[in-house]
C-alpha positions, 0 to 999 in steps of 0.5 A: 403545224399547229397541233390542235388540243383534243378533248379527252373522252370522258364518261362513267364507266361501269365497274369492272366484274372483279370490283365486286370482290374488291370494292373501294368506296371512293371509286364511284366518285371518279370517272375512268377513261375508256380502255381500248378494247382488247382480246386479252384478259387483263389481270383484274378480269374474273375468270368465268365458271365452267358451264357444266359446274354451274349447272350441277351446283344449282341442280344440287341446291334445288334438290337440297330444297326439295328434300328439305320441303318434303321433310317439312311436309311429311312432319306437318302430316304426322302432326295432323294425323296425331292431332286428328287421332288425339281428337278422335280418342278424346271424343271416344272418351266423352262417349264412354259413359253414354251407354251407362246413362243414356241408352244401353242398345240403341245407335245414337242416330236412332235417337236423334231421328226418334226425337225428330219425329217427337218434336215434328209430329205432323210429319209422316216419318215413323207412321208406316211402322204401326200399319199392321201391328195389333194393340199389343205391338202398338204399345210396345212401339210407343214405349220404345219410341218414348224410351228412345225420346227420353235417352235423346234428352239425356244424350243432349243433356250431357252432350250439348255439343251435338245440338250445336252441330246440329244447328250450325249444319256441320253434317260431316262434323256432326256424323264423325262426332256421333261416330266417335261417341258411339265407339267409345260408349260401345268399348266401355259397355264391352269393358263392363262386361268383361268385368261383370264375367268375373264378378257375378259368379264370385257373388253367386258362389258366396251367397247361395249354397251350391251343394249338388250344384256345379261352381260357377267359374270366373273366367267364362259363362260356359256352365251358366244360363237356365241349364244351371240351377241357380242361374236359372232361378234367377233368370226366372220371373218371381211369379213362375215356380221354378222349384216345380220340375215340370215347369223348369223343364218347360222354361229350358226347353223354351215352352213356358210361355209365362216367361216371355215378356215378364221382367219381374226376375228374381236376380232383382229382388233381395235374397229370398224376399219376394212375394209373387202375389206383390211383384213390385214389393222390393222390385229392384232392391236385390243384393245382386243389383247393388252389387252390379251397380257398385262394381260398374259406377262406383268401385272403378274410381277406387281401384287406383287407391287400393292399388297405390296404398299397397305399394313398396315405397311408402316410406318416401314422404314425396311419394306419399304425397304424389299418391295422396293426390292420385287417390284424391283424383281417383275418388273424384274420377268414379264412373258416376262422377265421370258421367256427370250424374251431379249426385243423383241416381237415375233410372236408366243407370239402374236399368244398365246394371240390371241388364249387365247382371241378367246378361252375366247369369246366361252362357251367351259368349259374346254380347247379344240382345236376346238370349235365354228367353230374355229380350235384353232390349225390352228388358232395358226398356221396361226398366227405363219406362218404369222409372221415367215414364210412370202412367199414374199418380200411384206409379209416379209415386212408387218410382220416385220412392224407389229412387229416393231409396237408391240415393239414400243407400248408394252414394254417387261416389266413395266416402271418406272416414270410414271406421269399419270398411274400405272406401269402396264398401262404405255405401253398403253400411246403410243396409239393414244390419244382416243384409249389410254384414252379409254383403261385406263378407261377400265383398271382402272375400270376392 
């Protein structure tokens, strides 16, 4: 019987599982015959992993990935929190000078609202406040509004970013920015107030004879205010006879109407140089006011210099170089320079110093807007108006002359090459000789 030729069954068979572990490049070029189906695994077959082990390995990998993602998320949250905190701190630092040069008391949002009322006089906002007021109170309200509007112009001058946020209508960012500015401003005012608690009694104990009077203590205000003869005299208007025992008792009991709303206080005049018949003669030229302005606006930029110059490692030349750099930075970073006053002392800065001086002559333990018969908000507004809103040409000339006197006498920052005084005292050398020597002694011993 003739055997017929059978054509072999050839085809391209997929590689077996173990091929991927032992791959031969020429394998794909050849056709492999179909192997007979067998239930017995060959030696080349891959042994499958147990089902339980596979699930555990996958689950472990997923858990590890989730853990890594959670750690990355926490790290990102921490970075965002730190970035936000640093941004807030930066804005607060930007706000620190604003109580000194913009407005000592008024919230910044109120200043902006007042500016809106002034810029849109046809609106009805604020008109209800005038209803039922007599002429004097209307004048007082108008003075406060004018003061607030002037403060708004100072605010936008020093922090123009406010107007940018308002123009872009970014309400949330705008409100947050204003709040951070105000926090920084209030904190700086509290720092100034705490510092003046110690400075004022040092000056008074040196300038005035305290024979028969209780000495002032630098650590607290308990023995100050109207009950102390010296402090009470300085808080009294110059046209009120403090030496009269009956008048003095009335003032201490709050029964003397002559002192209410009268802000020509003795502490704002040179020592024993005022004329009750001419209230504006030597007004705002007092030694105590000059010292207060110096302590607030000039001296802080020099404190770093005094501290650095007394260190023990002065023999190190590299250390001296670093210190000189820090000293130069400290001089350039006096409060007045940081406030951006551009070399000019302003009316609000003088008014702020006057408030700090008068408040620290009282025995009020915490910051307050009214004490010892003085409304400090009205006091501040009165002084700002004295410079910023004169009503006659004579008043305008007087305010301009007074600002010129201040800017000639007190530089905006400490000066170099002082042959007589330390850097922090140089500006006082322009005073008349007798007053200059007196103030120099006070500063050297304070």
